[in-house]
N, CA and C atoms as an extended XYZ file, in Angstrom:
240
Properties=species:S:1:pos:R:3:atomname:S:1:resname:S:1:resid:I:1 pbc="F F F"
N        -2.387       10.106        0.844 N   MET     1
C        -1.395        9.244       -0.169 CA  MET     1
C        -2.115        8.701       -1.450 C   MET     1
N        -1.512        8.871       -2.598 N   LYS     2
C        -2.317        8.704       -3.722 CA  LYS     2
C        -1.214        7.711       -4.519 C   LYS     2
N        -2.241        6.579       -4.714 N   ILE     3
C        -1.560        5.151       -5.680 CA  ILE     3
C        -2.129        4.796       -7.011 C   ILE     3
N        -1.286        4.664       -7.949 N   GLN     4
C        -1.860        4.618       -9.046 CA  GLN     4
C        -1.006        3.415       -9.973 C   GLN     4
N        -1.555        2.747      -10.551 N   VAL     5
C        -1.311        1.641      -11.480 CA  VAL     5
C        -1.465        2.361      -12.995 C   VAL     5
N        -0.609        2.392      -13.745 N   LEU     6
C        -0.838        2.636      -14.965 CA  LEU     6
C        -0.189        1.586      -15.951 C   LEU     6
N        -1.251        1.193      -16.939 N   GLY     7
C        -0.732        0.403      -17.837 CA  GLY     7
C        -1.829        0.321      -19.146 C   GLY     7
N        -1.501       -0.647      -20.201 N   SER     8
C        -2.543       -0.574      -21.329 CA  SER     8
C        -3.365       -1.532      -21.205 C   SER     8
N        -3.662       -2.654      -20.013 N   GLY     9
C        -4.795       -3.121      -19.735 CA  GLY     9
C        -4.088       -4.607      -19.899 C   GLY     9
N        -3.355       -4.954      -20.302 N   CYS    10
C        -2.550       -6.413      -20.218 CA  CYS    10
C        -2.754       -6.867      -19.270 C   CYS    10
N        -2.235       -8.144      -19.270 N   GLU    11
C        -2.244       -9.447      -17.954 CA  GLU    11
C        -1.212       -9.253      -16.677 C   GLU    11
N        -0.014       -8.355      -17.279 N   THR    12
C         1.036       -7.867      -16.711 CA  THR    12
C         0.430       -6.644      -15.918 C   THR    12
N        -0.026       -5.698      -16.545 N   CYS    13
C        -0.711       -4.491      -15.511 CA  CYS    13
C        -1.830       -5.172      -14.794 C   CYS    13
N        -2.540       -5.816      -15.029 N   LYS    14
C        -3.657       -6.231      -14.169 CA  LYS    14
C        -2.917       -6.706      -13.252 C   LYS    14
N        -2.123       -7.394      -13.210 N   ARG    15
C        -1.722       -8.382      -12.068 CA  ARG    15
C        -0.753       -7.357      -11.018 C   ARG    15
N         0.002       -6.097      -11.694 N   LEU    16
C         0.609       -5.365      -10.708 CA  LEU    16
C        -0.884       -4.454       -9.618 C   LEU    16
N        -1.333       -4.011      -10.703 N   PHE    17
C        -2.979       -3.596      -10.169 CA  PHE    17
C        -3.537       -4.258       -8.919 C   PHE    17
N        -3.301       -5.783       -9.121 N   GLU    18
C        -4.030       -6.648       -8.323 CA  GLU    18
C        -3.282       -6.478       -6.723 C   GLU    18
N        -1.928       -7.207       -7.361 N   ILE    19
C        -0.933       -7.377       -6.327 CA  ILE    19
C        -0.600       -5.706       -5.153 C   ILE    19
N        -0.747       -4.564       -5.915 N   THR    20
C        -0.897       -2.999       -5.397 CA  THR    20
C        -1.846       -3.108       -4.550 C   THR    20
N        -3.241       -3.801       -4.617 N   GLN    21
C        -4.530       -3.492       -4.207 CA  GLN    21
C        -4.277       -4.709       -2.814 C   GLN    21
N        -3.777       -5.416       -3.209 N   GLU    22
C        -3.530       -6.772       -1.966 CA  GLU    22
C        -2.675       -6.203       -0.673 C   GLU    22
N        -1.345       -5.433       -1.065 N   ILE    23
C        -0.613       -4.833       -0.165 CA  ILE    23
C        -1.049       -3.733        0.552 C   ILE    23
N        -1.994       -3.124       -0.245 N   VAL    24
C        -2.748       -1.638        0.449 CA  VAL    24
C        -3.576       -1.960        1.845 C   VAL    24
N        -4.380       -3.552        1.301 N   ASN    25
C        -5.002       -4.185        2.254 CA  ASN    25
C        -4.060       -4.611        3.624 C   ASN    25
N        -3.061       -5.396        2.927 N   GLU    26
C        -2.377       -5.920        4.164 CA  GLU    26
C        -1.419       -4.631        5.112 C   GLU    26
N        -1.456       -3.589        4.762 N   LEU    27
C        -0.583       -2.606        5.223 CA  LEU    27
C        -1.839       -1.646        5.885 C   LEU    27
N        -3.295       -2.072        5.758 N   ASN    28
C        -4.147       -1.367        6.027 CA  ASN    28
C        -4.358        0.019        6.285 C   ASN    28
N        -4.096        0.358        4.567 N   LEU    29
C        -3.873        1.966        4.218 CA  LEU    29
C        -5.131        2.089        3.985 C   LEU    29
N        -6.098        3.340        4.078 N   ASP    30
C        -7.033        3.322        3.910 CA  ASP    30
C        -6.855        4.520        2.688 C   ASP    30
N        -6.736        3.837        1.270 N   VAL    31
C        -6.245        4.303        0.308 CA  VAL    31
C        -6.771        3.446       -1.124 C   VAL    31
N        -7.256        4.267       -1.857 N   LYS    32
C        -7.904        3.544       -3.427 CA  LYS    32
C        -6.963        3.468       -3.965 C   LYS    32
N        -6.594        2.527       -4.686 N   VAL    33
C        -5.479        2.430       -5.697 CA  VAL    33
C        -6.322        2.393       -7.224 C   VAL    33
N        -5.814        3.268       -7.955 N   ASP    34
C        -6.405        3.839       -9.158 CA  ASP    34
C        -5.824        3.166      -10.248 C   ASP    34
N        -6.501        2.277      -11.081 N   TYR    35
C        -5.514        1.603      -12.258 CA  TYR    35
C        -6.139        2.682      -13.767 C   TYR    35
N        -5.111        3.110      -14.023 N   ILE    36
C        -5.354        3.915      -15.429 CA  ILE    36
C        -4.890        3.223      -16.670 C   ILE    36
N        -5.827        3.001      -17.513 N   THR    37
C        -5.119        2.598      -18.735 CA  THR    37
C        -4.876        3.203      -19.951 C   THR    37
N        -5.218        4.503      -19.730 N   ASP    38
C        -4.913        5.840      -20.324 CA  ASP    38
C        -3.532        5.987      -20.832 C   ASP    38
N        -3.022        5.472      -22.114 N   ILE    39
C        -1.681        5.575      -22.345 CA  ILE    39
C        -1.088        6.904      -22.361 C   ILE    39
N        -1.617        7.739      -22.724 N   SER    40
C        -1.475        8.944      -22.427 CA  SER    40
C        -0.856        9.938      -21.375 C   SER    40
N        -1.252        9.291      -20.294 N   LYS    41
C        -0.991        9.461      -19.050 CA  LYS    41
C         0.061        8.957      -18.477 C   LYS    41
N         0.400        7.592      -19.109 N   ILE    42
C         2.114        7.089      -18.921 CA  ILE    42
C         3.248        8.137      -19.940 C   ILE    42
N         2.607        8.689      -20.874 N   ILE    43
C         3.543        9.323      -21.605 CA  ILE    43
C         3.626       10.620      -21.302 C   ILE    43
N         2.579       11.327      -20.213 N   GLU    44
C         2.621       12.800      -19.658 CA  GLU    44
C         4.025       12.549      -18.467 C   GLU    44
N         4.069       11.047      -17.935 N   LEU    45
C         5.142       11.084      -16.866 CA  LEU    45
C         6.398       11.322      -17.218 C   LEU    45
N         6.446       11.111      -18.890 N   GLY    46
C         7.563       10.693      -19.377 CA  GLY    46
C         8.162        9.426      -19.849 C   GLY    46
N         7.623        8.568      -19.290 N   ILE    47
C         7.701        7.011      -19.399 CA  ILE    47
C         7.489        6.531      -20.667 C   ILE    47
N         8.041        5.563      -21.272 N   MET    48
C         7.707        5.072      -22.701 CA  MET    48
C         7.546        3.323      -22.332 C   MET    48
N         7.299        2.690      -21.006 N   GLN    49
C         7.116        1.482      -20.583 CA  GLN    49
C         5.671        1.367      -19.481 C   GLN    49
N         5.256        0.107      -19.608 N   SER    50
C         4.174       -0.048      -18.815 CA  SER    50
C         4.685       -1.290      -18.104 C   SER    50
N         3.986       -1.874      -17.083 N   PRO    51
C         3.285       -0.917      -16.256 CA  PRO    51
C         3.956        0.014      -15.518 C   PRO    51
N         3.161        0.793      -14.913 N   VAL    52
C         3.503        1.997      -13.628 CA  VAL    52
C         3.351        1.948      -12.475 C   VAL    52
N         4.079        2.008      -11.753 N   LEU    53
C         3.230        1.875       -9.937 CA  LEU    53
C         3.723        3.394       -9.846 C   LEU    53
N         2.723        4.528       -9.389 N   THR    54
C         2.935        5.712       -8.614 CA  THR    54
C         2.663        5.972       -7.746 C   THR    54
N         3.428        6.243       -6.371 N   VAL    55
C         2.950        6.823       -5.179 CA  VAL    55
C         3.027        8.393       -5.036 C   VAL    55
N         1.949        8.854       -4.930 N   ASN    56
C         1.804       10.230       -4.928 CA  ASN    56
C         2.452       11.154       -5.977 C   ASN    56
N         2.294       10.706       -7.265 N   GLY    57
C         2.738       10.999       -8.265 CA  GLY    57
C         3.794       10.889       -8.641 C   GLY    57
N         4.793       10.283       -8.129 N   LYS    58
C         5.849        9.949       -8.607 CA  LYS    58
C         6.267        8.401       -8.755 C   LYS    58
N         6.681        8.107       -9.717 N   PRO    59
C         6.909        6.690      -10.449 CA  PRO    59
C         8.014        6.231       -9.521 C   PRO    59
N         7.564        4.791       -9.310 N   VAL    60
C         8.202        4.252       -7.994 CA  VAL    60
C         8.553        2.811       -8.861 C   VAL    60
N         8.110        2.096       -9.593 N   LEU    61
C         8.531        1.236      -10.356 CA  LEU    61
C         7.888        1.441      -11.928 C   LEU    61
N         8.541        0.828      -12.849 N   VAL    62
C         8.705        1.107      -14.409 CA  VAL    62
C         9.060       -0.061      -15.161 C   VAL    62
N         8.249       -0.855      -15.872 N   GLY    63
C         8.044       -1.883      -16.833 CA  GLY    63
C         8.461       -3.088      -16.201 C   GLY    63
N         8.080       -3.411      -15.176 N   PHE    64
C         8.054       -4.906      -14.845 CA  PHE    64
C         7.611       -5.047      -13.300 C   PHE    64
N         7.220       -6.148      -13.162 N   ILE    65
C         6.946       -6.264      -11.700 CA  ILE    65
C         7.883       -7.268      -10.721 C   ILE    65
N         8.551       -6.820       -9.878 N   PRO    66
C         9.145       -7.630       -8.985 CA  PRO    66
C         8.407       -8.155       -8.320 C   PRO    66
N         9.012       -9.200       -7.113 N   ASN    67
C         8.151       -9.661       -5.906 CA  ASN    67
C         7.257       -8.984       -5.360 C   ASN    67
N         6.496       -9.480       -4.754 N   LYS    68
C         5.417       -8.616       -3.704 CA  LYS    68
C         6.129       -7.999       -2.535 C   LYS    68
N         7.369       -8.511       -1.889 N   GLU    69
C         7.717       -7.970       -0.973 CA  GLU    69
C         8.642       -6.609       -1.324 C   GLU    69
N         9.120       -6.346       -2.850 N   LYS    70
C         9.701       -5.168       -3.161 CA  LYS    70
C         8.330       -3.920       -3.253 C   LYS    70
N         7.666       -4.575       -3.934 N   ILE    71
C         6.464       -3.466       -4.401 CA  ILE    71
C         6.162       -2.863       -2.507 C   ILE    71
N         5.944       -3.904       -1.701 N   LYS    72
C         5.331       -3.352       -0.181 CA  LYS    72
C         6.481       -2.607        0.358 C   LYS    72
N         7.922       -2.852        0.031 N   ASP    73
C         9.048       -1.745        0.589 CA  ASP    73
C         8.690       -0.643        0.207 C   ASP    73
N         8.568       -0.407       -1.617 N   LEU    74
C         8.192        0.753       -2.196 CA  LEU    74
C         7.248        1.456       -1.306 C   LEU    74
N         5.911        1.171       -1.260 N   ILE    75
C         4.764        1.637       -0.584 CA  ILE    75
C         5.364        2.233        0.559 C   ILE    75
N         5.666        1.069        1.349 N   ALA    76
C         5.732        1.459        2.727 CA  ALA    76
C         7.044        3.114        2.800 C   ALA    76
N         8.031        2.705        2.167 N   LYS    77
C         9.037        3.903        2.003 CA  LYS    77
C         8.282        5.199        1.987 C   LYS    77
N         7.175        5.406        1.118 N   GLU    78
C         6.559        6.363        0.499 CA  GLU    78
C         5.716        7.035        1.819 C   GLU    78
N         5.582        5.982        3.182 N   LEU    79
C         4.656        6.430        4.059 CA  LEU    79
C         5.594        7.099        4.984 C   LEU    79
N         6.874        7.060        4.915 N   ASN    80
C         7.430        7.716        5.945 CA  ASN    80
C         7.932        9.252        5.302 C   ASN    80
């Protein structure tokens, strides 16, 4: 599994990265969460908003941070 948070480096993007790391630890996943601040990577995905959460290269969250449980559900869904 590959998990990435893409963003500009703003506080919202950093917070999504931190929350995502917490969730990966809570789910006992042996996965490194990558934090990418290269805006061209977001544009390559065809997305014009940040932050972006991708799981296995697929954007699952764009433009906002929902509550922690929603993020956990998005990641867990991709495990199945």
